[in-house]
N, C-alpha and C positions, 0 to 999 in steps of 0.2 A: 365681818367681825367674828371673832371666836372667843368663847368664854372658858376655854379649857386649856390648861397647861399640859403640853405633850412633850415627853422626854424619855430617854432610856435610862433606867436605873440598872447599872451593869449592862446586860444585854436584853433586859425585859422592858417592853414599852409600858409607860405609865401615863395615866390621864388624871389630872387633879382638877376638881371643881370646888367652888365655894371654900377657898382657903384665903386667909388674909394676905393681901399683896405685900405686907411687910413681915410675913413669917420668914425667918431666916432658914437657909438650907440646913444649918446645924440643928436647929430646933426640929425641923421636919425629920431629919435623919434619926434623931434620938427618940422623939416622942411618937412619930407616926410610922416611919419605915422600920423602926426598932433595929436600926443598925448603929449600935452603941460603940463601935470601935473608934469612931470619930469623937474626939474629946473637946470639951470646952475648957479653955484655960483663961485667956484674958477677955474674950468677947469683944475685941477691938482690932483684930488683925495683926497682932504683934508677936504672939508666941508660937504660932504654927501648929499647935496641938490639933486644930480642927482642919488641917490641910486635906483637901480632896482634889480630884482631877476632873476637869471639864473637857470633854471632847467635842469638837465641832467639825462638820464636813466642810472642806475647802476644795477648790479645783485641784490642789496638790495632794489631796487625801485627807486623812483624819489628823487634825491638829489638836494635840492634848496639852493642857496647861494646868499647873498646880495653882490652886486658889484657896483663899480662906473662907470656909463655909459659914463662919460666924457673922460675917457682914454682907453676905449676898442674900438677896431675897429670892424666894422660890420661883417667882415668875421668870427670873433670869435664866432658869434651866430650860425654858421653852426651846425646843428644837435641838437640844444638846444631849450629850451622854454624860452622866454623873457616875464616877467611880469612887468607891471608898475602899478602905483596906480589906473589907470582907470580900471584895470582888477579885482580888489578885490570885488567891490560891486556886489551883485547877480543880475541876470536879473530882478527880481521883485523889485529891489531898496533897498533890505535889506543890510545894511552895514556889512562888515567883522567884526568879533569880535574885532580886534585891532583898526579899525576905530571907532566902537561904543564906545570902552573904551576911545579913545582920545576925543571924544565928551563929554562923561559923566564926564571925569576928567578935562574938560576945558583946554586941553593940547595944544591948538593952539592959538597963539597970532597974530603976523603979518601974519602967514601962509606960508611964503615963504619956510621954511625948512620942513614944515609938511609932504609933500609927501615922502620925503626922510626918515624921522623918521618912517612913516607908513610902508615903505617897509622894513626897518631894523627890525621893530617889527614883520612884517609878516614872515620874515625868521626865527626869533626867535620862533614865534608861531608854525612853521612847524617842529621845532626840537623836539626831544623827551624829556620829563621830564619838570617839572615846574621849571623855573629859580628862583634863589634867587637874591637879589639886586646886588650882585657883578657880577653875570652873565649878568644881564640886563645892568649894567654900561659898561661891556666889549663889549656887542653887540652894544651899542649906542655910543661908544667912537669915532666913525668916523662920527658922525652927530653933527653939530654945530647949536645951537639955539642962535641967537644974541639978542633975547629978554630975555635970561636967564630964560627960562621956564622949566628947566629940571625936577624939582620935580614932577609935574603932568604927565609928559611924562613917567617917571620911574614908577609912580603909575599905569598908564594905561597899561604898560607892565606887571606889577605884576598881574593886574586884568585879563588880557586877554590871556597871554601866558601859556603854559602847558596843554592846552586843546587838545584832540585828533585831529590830522590832518585828513582832508578828504581823502577818497580813491583816489589814483593817478594811478590806473591801466589803465584807459583810456588814460591818458597823456603819460604814458610809452609806451603804444601800438602805439600811434600817433607818438611819437618820433622814434620808431622802423621803422615805415613806411617811414620816411624821409631818413633813412640811405641807401644809394646806394652802400656802400663799395668802393666808388671811391674817389680818392684824389682830394681835392678842388684846382683848378689851375685857377687863375684869371689873365686876362690881360686887363688893362684899361688905356687909355691915357698915354701909355708908362710905366705904373707901372705893376709889376708882384708880385703876391702873391701866395705862394704855402704852403699847409698844409699837409706835409707827415703824413701817418697814422701809421708809426712804426719808431723805431730808425734806422733800416737798410735802410728804404726808405729815412729817413732824411740824412743819411750819403751819399747816392747816389745823393740826390738833391744838397747837398752842394758841391759836386765835379762838378756839372753842373753850380752852381752859387756860386763860392768860396768867392765872395765879398758881398754876401747878408747880410742884417741885420737880426739877429735872434730876434723873438718876442715870448715871452711866455705869461706872464700875462699882459704885456703892461704897467705896473706901472711905468716904466722908459721910454720906447720907446714912450708911449702915449704922454708924455710931450714934446718930440721932435717935435711933430706935433702941439699940442695945444698951447705951449709956444714959441717954437723956429721956428715954421712954416717951418720945414725942409722938403725937398723932399726926399722920400725914394723909389728909383727906384725898388729895389727888396727886398721883405720881405719873409722870410721863417718862418712859425709859428710852434711852438712846441706843442701846446696844443691838437692837434689831435693824437699825437703819445703816445698812452696810456702806452706803455711799458717804456717810458722815465720818467714816473711819479711814477714808482713802488718804494715802500719802503720795505726793507727786513732786518730782524734782525737775526743775529747769536749770539752765546755766546760771540764772540769777537768783532763783527763789526755791525754797523748800516749802511746799504747801501741805500743811498738816490738818486734816479734818479734825473737828473738835471731839469726835468720838474715838480717835486713834489712841491706843494705850501707850504707856511709856515703853513697854517692851517692843511694840511694833515700830515705834519711832526711834528706838535706841540706836540701831545700826546706822541709820541715815544721819542722825545728828552727831553721832560719834565720828563718822567718817569726815564730817566737815569741821567739827569742833571737839577734839578729844577731851578737853577739859569738861565740856558739858556732858559727854558720855560718862566720864568718871563720876560726876555728881549725880547723874540719874541712877547709876548703880548703887549710890549710897542713900538716896532719898527714900527708898522703900525696898522691901524684900522682893524676891521674884514673884511671890504670890500677889503682892500689892501692885507691882509693875505689870502683871498680867491682866489686871482689871482696871487700875486707876488710869485716868485719861488726862492728857495735857490740857484739854479744854476745861475739864472739871477743876483742875488745880488753879486755872485762871478765874473761872466763874465763881468759885467760892470766895474770892477776894480776900483771902487771909493775908495779913501783913507778913506772915512767916512762911508762906508758900515758897518753895525753892525755884520753881521754873520762871515766874515773872521777872525776878531780878536779872537772870541770865538773858531772857528773851528781850527785855527792855534794853539791855546793853548792846544786844545785837541789832537793835532797830526793828524788831518785829512789829507787824500790824495785825489787827484782828478784823475779820469780816463778820459783821452782825447782820442778822436777818429777822425780819418780821413779815410774815406772809410772803409776798413776792418782792418786797422791798429790801434792799441791802444798803449798808453803809460801812465804810472802811475808816479805821482810825489807828493812830499809833497806840501801842499797848499801854504806854505810860499814861495816856489820857483816858483809859478805860476805867480806872479806879477813881472814885470821887470821895471816899472816906473809909473809915473802918468798916470793912465788909460791905461796902456800898459800891455800886458800879453805875454806868450810864444806861444799863439795860432798862427798857421800858416793858410793861406787861405784854407778854406774848412774844417778846424778842429773845433771841438766843445767839450764842456764838456758833457760827457755822464753820469757820476755818481760821487757822493761824498761819500767817505768811512770815517766814524767816529768811532774811537774806542769806544767800549761799556764801561760803567762805571765799575770801580773796587772798592772794599771796602777799599783798602789801599790808595786811592787818594782823595784829597780835590780839588773841583773845584769851583771857584767863577768868575762871570763876572758882569761887571757894565757898565751901559749906563748913561753918564752924559750929560744932556741937559737942556735947559732953561725950557721946559715943560715936564711934566711926560709922557703924551701920545703924540704919533705922532709927534715927533720932531727929527730933525737931531742931531746926537751926536756932542758935542764939543770934547769929548774924550770917547772912548770905551776901556775898559781894561779887560783882562781875565787872569786867573791864574790857573794852575794845579800843585799841589804839592803832592809828596809822602813823608810823614813824618813817620819815623820809629825810635822809641826810642828817639824822640826829635831831630832827625837829618834830614835834607833835603836830601833825597836819590835821588829824581828826581824833576825837575822843568821845566815847559814850560810856556811861557807868550805869549800874543798876544795883540797888541794895534792898534787902529785906530784913525785917526784925528790928529796925531802928526808927520806924515811923508808923503812922496809922495805915499807910499803904506802901506797897513796893514803889520805889521812886529813884530818880536819877539824882546825883550829887551835882547840881548845876554850878555852884560856886567853885567846887574843886575842878570841874571840867573847864571852866573859864580860866582858872589859874594855870592849867596845863596847855590849853590850846595856843598854838603858835610859838610855844616856848621850847628851848632846847631840853632834850630828855636827859637831865642831869639831876644830881642829888639835890641841888639847891632848888630847882623847880619843883621836884617832888615834895620836898619839905614844905614849901609854900602851899602846895595843894593839900598836903596833910593837915595843915592848920586851917585851910578853908573848909575842910570836912566838918570841923566843929561848928561852923555856921550853917552848914547844910541840914544837920539833923540834931534833934534833942531826944536821944533815946531814953527809955524808962528802965527802971529796975523791976525784974520779976523773978519767977522761979528758975528761969533759964540762965540769967546773967544780970549783973548790975549795970547801971547806966555807964559808970566809969569804965567797966570792962568793955562794953560795946564801943565806946568812943575810942579806946585803945585799939580794938580789933579793926575798926574802920581805917585808922591811920596805918596800922601795920600791914593790912592787906594791900593797900596802895604801894607801900614801900616794898613789899614782897614782889609785886609785879616789876618794880624797877630793878630789884636785885636779880631777877630772872631774865630781864630783857634789855638791860643797859648795855652800853658799848663793850664793857669788860665782863659781862655776865657769861658764865659757862652755860652750855646747853643742858639745862636741868629739867626741862619739861618736854612733853610731846609737842611736835610741830605739825601743822597741816602740810603735806607734801606739796611742793611747787608744781 
């Protein structure tokens, strides 16, 4: 066990002892490291003003990612490199290419958001290949400019990104020297923080602390601290357990470790289900996708989480573990009520198994929200259909935002199964949806709006996949 957080701040090794396990990286930078270029805007991972870059040594070299400093706890820095806007300028004063491009393109107005934009651009600059405008927009979707100065910022990205990244061998070596192969175990002012280094160690730790709060990316738990000011006596972190983040494909199944981030899983899931890939790009910014995990989105059991409806429609199962014991169940059976699940004390989600795409199935999923990017869904709907000879041979649905839990529309599925894929059949299933769910009215949508959306999403699937439908959506290659 080790009670010291060890990381690189820029290229300087740091060791922190006796810090609160829920001290955010943003608070540390501004009040302890005195690096005030990183700004606090929303304190909930939405505006991007606090964007920094985390570097991690991998077998392929240094992997750098833009993240939100406001909702990451300082212990998550252990074994990594933290870069802020102050670290980009060279010792002789020469600006980094993205900073130079921002100046040349007059891409800063009030300047408050500028450091966050620069760090998102730096992460894009370090990636391979020259980005097009769509890739730039995706990389910057998590950074808000209240002066509406996006065009010159995008131009600066196109000017500066795609250049060869500098050699990172020295940084990888320095990170290697930080790794003591010991488990980080912090105790401070009555708080405990443990970061097991494997899934097996995680299982043992949760037997010792069965009521601990689990934290992976912190995109949800971080808000408990910054917005709700909650005390978290025991935190068990997942991001040091590398084997919990593995993603494996077989001809039949995509196996996603519960610690895998959205960004890590995106390419695989998009390759099988392009609709799901499109939704993942919308459910959070690059900064959020770089930290948030699919397992966490399932585990928090929110009725408006976007992944469960899609995974339920695909027939996904979850592997649950307590100690050395495992059990497997369909994802739709995991949720027992509003933010309640079947998990027992000391039990955790180990893996999510998603059936691979097949050429005989049609899959569609939709996220309906007030904003296109980074908004909570009013309704999320997903549909998997097997159509043979114009007949619905198999059907699964998944919906979020319309009940206390993500759920299937069983009555609508029954109305479709075995029937011809015609407008009359679909209209009957649309009526059945009214019996499946009784949505509520809240700040995101009224109950009547949600009922209309439910019906219309099913009808939209029919319009796109019926016998006379044009090819209007992406299809999985045969």
